[in-house]
N, C-alpha and C positions, 0 to 999 in steps of 0.2 A: 381619569388621571388628573392629579392636581400639580400645579407648578407654583413655586414661591420665588419671587424675585423682589429686588429692592431698588429704590430710586435714589441716586445721588442727589443731594439737596439742591444743588444747582450745577448743571453741566458746565464746567469751566472750559472755555475754548480760547485758544490763542488765534487771533485773526490778523493776517497780514494783508496789505493792499496787493491785489493780484496784478502781476505784470503780464503783458501780452506774450504768449508763448512764442518761442523762436520758430519762424516758419521757413527758415533757410537751412542750408546744409549745416551739419554739426561743426564744420570748420569755422563757422562764424561764432564769435564768443557768445555764450548764453545770455539771454536777457534776464536780469535779476529784478525782483520786485523791490520797489522803493522801501527802505527800511523805516519803520516807525516803531514807537514803543508798543509793546504787546498790549492789546486791548481786551479786557476780560468781558465777555458777553454771555448771556444765557441764550443758547442756541436751540437745541433739540430736546433738552430735558430727558436724556436717555435713562431708561430704567436698567440698572445694573446690579449684580450681587454686591453685598457689603464688601468694602475694601477696594473696589474698582472705581476708576474714574475715566472720563473720556475727554479728549480734546479734538479740535479740528486742526489738522495739519495743513490743509490746503482747500481751496474752493475754486469754483468755475473751471474745473478740469474738462468739462464736456461729458460725453457719454463714457464715463470711466467704468470699464468692465473688470476683467481680472488683473491682478498685479502680483509682483514679486518684490522682495527686498533683498539687496545684496549684503554681503558680510560687512561692507563699509557703511551701510545705512542708506545707500542710494535706492530709490524706489522707482521701479519701471511699471508704468500703467498702460494697459492696452485700451484703446478707445474704439467703441462700436461705430462711431462716426468720426470722420476726419475733423480735426480742429486746426485751423490755419494750415491745412494741407498735410497734416501729420497724423499718424495713427498710433504712435507710441510716444510717451513722454517720460524722460528721466527727471525725477524730482530730487532735489538735494537741499538739505538744511545745512548751509555753509558754516553757521556759527553755533550749531547744536542747541538752539533755544526752543526747539519744538515747532518752528514755523518754516515751512518750505519757502525758500527765497530764490531758488534757481530752477528754471524749467528749460529743458532742451528737448525739442521735438525731432523725431526722425521716423522713417517708414511711411510710405505713401499709400498704405492700404488700411482700411478699417477691419475690425475683427474683435474677438473676445479672448482667445487663449494666449497665455504667456507662462513660461516656465524657465527656471534657472537651474542648470545642472552641469557639473563637471567642466566648467570653463566656457560654457555657451549659454546665451540667451535665446530661447526658442519663442517664436511668436506666430500666431496664425492669422490668416485672412479668412474670408468666408469660403474659399475654395482650395486653400493650401497652407503649407507650413514653411517658415523660414528659420534660419538660425544665424546668430551673430557671435563671432569669436570675442571673448573677453580677455582683458589683460589680468595681471595678478591682483588688481584692485577691483575686479569685477566690473570694469568699465568697458563698454563696447568699443572695439578698436576701429572698425570701419562701418559706421551706421548706414552709409549710402550704398554698401555692397554686400547685402546679406546673401547667404547661400540658400537657394530654394531646394528643400529636401522632399516636399510633397506638392503635387499640383493636380488639378483636374477633378477635385472632389465635388460631389453633387451640391448644387446651390438651388434652393427652391424659393418660393415667394415668402415663406415664413420659416421661423426656426432655422436660420442660416448659420448661426455661430458654430465654430469648430473649437471646442475646448480641448485642451491637451494635458498630458502628464508624461513624465519620463521615468523609466525604472532604472535599476542598477546594472543592466545588461545591454545598454545602448539601444533600447527600444523606446519608441515614442507611440503613445496611444492617442487616437483622434476620434472624437465623437462626430458622427454624421447623422443628423436628426431626420425624422420623417416630418413632412409638412401636412400629413393627412392624419386626422385624429384616430381613425380606426380602419384605415385602408378600405373605405367604402367606395362603391360605385357612385359616381357623381349624381347628386339629387335623390339618392335613395338611402335606405338603411341597410342595404345588403353588402356584406363583406366580400372582398375578392379573395378567392382561394385557388392557389396559394397567393399570398400577397406579393406582387411584383416589386414593391419598394424595398423588400429585404435584400435584393441583389446589390443595392448601392446606398442604402440608407438604413436608419433605425438600428444602428450597430456601432460598435467600437472597432476601428481598424488599427492594426499594429504595423508600424513601419520601422526601419532602421534609422537611427539618428545621423549616421555618417555616410549615407548614400544619397547623392543628389538626384533630383528630378524623378522621384518615384511617383507612380500612379496606382490606381486600384490594383492593377495586375501584379505590382511588385509587393503589395502589402498582404496582410493576413486579416481576414474578418475574424477578429479575436472573440467577440461576444455579440450575439445577435438578439433581436427581440426587445430592443430598448428604444422607446419612442423618441425621447430627447433627453440626453444626459449633458447638462450644462456644468454640473459639478463633478469633478473627478480628481483623485489624488492617489499617489502611491504610498502604501502603508509599509514602512520599513520594518515594523515589528512582525507582521505576517508575511512580508515580502510578496504582497499582492495588491491588485488594483481595486479600489472602492469607487463607486459612482452613486450619484443621486439623480433619480429620474423624475421628470415632469410627467404626471399621469395624464390620461385622456379625459374627455368630458362628453357632453352631449348625449346622455342616455335618454332624456325625456323627450327629445324632439321626435324620434321615430319609434320609440318604445314606451309610450305612456301606460301601456297595460302592465308593464313590469316595474317601472320606476316612477315615483312621484317627483314633482319638481324639487322638493326638498332633498330627496335622495340623489337626484342628479347634481345638485349643488354640493353635496357632501361626499360624493364618491368619484373615483376610487382614491386609494391612498397615493401620496407621493412616497417614493420608496428609495431606500438605500440598499445596494447590492455589493457583495464581494464577488468579483468576477474573475474567471480563469478562461484560458483558451478553450474554445468549443462550447462554452455555456450559451444557453438560450433563456432569456428572461420572459419570453412568451408573447410580447406584443406582436400583432394586434389581436391574437386569438383569445387571450385571457387578460384579466386585470386582477389586482389584489384589493380585496374588500377588507378594510381595517376594522370594520364593525364585526363581521363574521369571522375575521382572521383566517380567510381562505382565499385561494386562487379561484376565481369565478370565470366561467366561460362567457366570453363577450356576446352580447345579443346579436351582433352582426353574423355570428357563427353558430347560432342555435341556442344561445344562453337565454335564461329568463330571470337573471338576478340571483338565482339560487344554485343552479347546476355548477358543480366544480369542474375544473379542467386543468390542463398543464401538468400532468403527472411527470413529464420528463423535463420540465422547466425548473429553474432554480427558484428558491424562496428568497424574499427580501430579508435582510438582517435587521432592518428597522423600517417601520411604517409610520408616516406622518399624516396629518389631516390633508384632505384634498385641496388642490389649487393654490398651495402656498408658494410654488415656484422656487424649488431649491436651485440656486444659481451658482453656488460655490461650496466646495468641500475642502477642509484643511485639517490635517492631523497636526496637533500641537505637540512639538518636541522640545519646547523650552522648559526652564525650571523656575521662571519668575512667578508664574501663576501657582495657586495652591495645588497640592499633590493630586487632587481629584481630577484636574484638567490635563495632567500629563499623559501624552500619547492618545488622548481622546480626540473626538472629531467635532469641529465647529462647522455649522452649515448656515449660509446666508440665504434667507428667504426673501424673494423678490416681489411677492404678491400677498394675498390675504385669504384666510379660510372662512367660509360661511359658517362652519361648525363652531370654530373658536371665536369668531368675530375678532380675530387678531391676525397680524401679518407684518410684513416689512420689519423683520427682526433677524437676530442671529441666535441660533439654537446650539445646544451642546449635547453630545452623546458620549457617555463615559465608555472607555475601552479598557480591557485587561488582556494581556497576552495576544494582542492583535484582533480581539473580538469584542463586540458590544457587550457591556457588563451591567447595564442598568437602563432605566427609562430615560428618554430624552427630556430635556428641560429648556425653557426659555432662558437665554443668557443675557442678551441685550435687546431691549424692546423700545418701542415708541419712536423709531426712526421716522414714522409717518408724521408725527407731530400733530396729530388730530385724532379725535375719537372715531374709531372705525364703525361704531354702531350708529352714532349720530354725529357725523362730521361737522366740525365748526369751520372747516377750510380745506383746501386741497392737500393731498399727500405731499410732504416736503422732501422725503428721501426714500430711495429704494435700494436697500443693501444688495450688492451684486458680487463683489470680489473680496477675498480674504487672503491675508498674508501675515507671516510672523516676522517681526523685526529681530535684529541681532541681540537686542536687549530683552527679548521674550514678550514684547508688547504685541498686540493684535491690531492690524490695520484693516479697515473696512471701506470699500469704495461705494459710492452712490452714483448710479448711472442716470439719475433723473436730473439733478442739478450739479453734478460733478464735484461733490464734497468728499474729502478724504478724512475719515475718523481714525483716531488712535486710541485704543483702550489699554490702560495700564493697571497694574495692581501694586498697591502700597500697604496693604494690610487692613485689618478690620477697623482701625482707627481713622480711616481715610475721610470720614465725615458722617454726619447724621444720616439716618436712613428712614425711609418711609415704605411700608410694605403694601403689596397688592398681590392678588392671585388670579389665576385663570384656571378653569377646569373644563374637562370634557369627559 
């Protein structure tokens, strides 16, 4: 598969001096960054399609995970680690110059998930979900008194984040990941049958948005067999939930007779699914091999890298190269971007592929009538800021969250250095272009 993308001649970014985020109650006036004249710098040299440009809207946000943008342009960012004691920041550009100059922190819990729907801001910790009532300007009314709607979700030593999405029927969907790559017995390559983790993890749970203090017993295990779904979004065209799964690894360690080290680095696919109530995506018993284009029985359960399995499990709608780490999924509903992007899916990849020698990028999947309608492609590349084959320095940015602004622009968070990017479209005459390509 070939991908063509273009480089904006110089990524123009507006940089403001960052002010210390407000660490006290929201009743205290927000701290504003000192105003200076906008300084144009070359920052990440993002590679974008012709006509697109990128700016930096904010920096030093901390571990910026998922985000949402309200109808008035306020940006709510969820932090994976507390910053000045706060886990959510409301960012505001008070004079509309493209530079965030007001930051208000609230919420005393870290996490990843955040969603805006029908007058409420929903946000997750690593063990539950809260909601905040909004006023008619989409501003949180009482940031110090959220309503807890879900609690007691499983928290392991890894893959703790609880991503969320809300549908049009007052249901909220919560990812609970597995912390075990293949549900193995400790220190062995033997799988546990049946996998006990499926009772409380490796699934999407459905809860009600308007019922407080729900637990597992109050929810519905909506879709099972999903190792770790960090990206999920509700598709209004198909009226269904789509998710992006982090695939498993470690084939070569216990099964060198079936997998070479190279195969272990390049399998299995990272996958996108359309999921419905009662679906099973097959983890840990099967995985999807993007080379063979088949569901393959996992070696822990009798597979040899060739035996197929999972006849009763759902098929992915899109398969990506291994280990890219899809951390966010967003259906683009704006009209600012060219027609090809409308109602399609953007995916933020948080890691890199040994097969492509690429990563830390935002990809795009075209959709038509609520279904994928073409090959995926790289949309925004080089967040890493270094050659991933022969690095000249450390990775600079890891894309994590995606959100659409009221003007149709695309926001991308970076949870490594806390940078917030804004990608906009102004037409094919936006600047000179330089082409490059990647293939697989």
